[in-house]
Steps between C-alpha positions, in 0.01 A plus 500: 500500500168514692654336805764776508243770475292358784811462718613867424152620583499322826843634588398863414186466716702406813609799712876534568434549875193393682241778527421410856823583615483842329179568675616408841820690464310818386281449816807456714660816366182709528490396877855564555481855338176576691675397830819717412283793420320467839822470678653803328202701591518401852876579519421848342233573758737384780768743374248796494356420840861463645603838354179673630569359856867594490623793720779594280 
């Protein structure tokens, strides 16, 4: 009985997925979204500049 209790405690303390993978994925996604936001801002500025320089 005690052996089963120890084994179940050890199993419940183990993460289903390694936390290091979660942390690195979060950092990757943050960098990806930051880059996308910057590219979107540059694209919007280019559209505004293009419209203001247009003769039509």
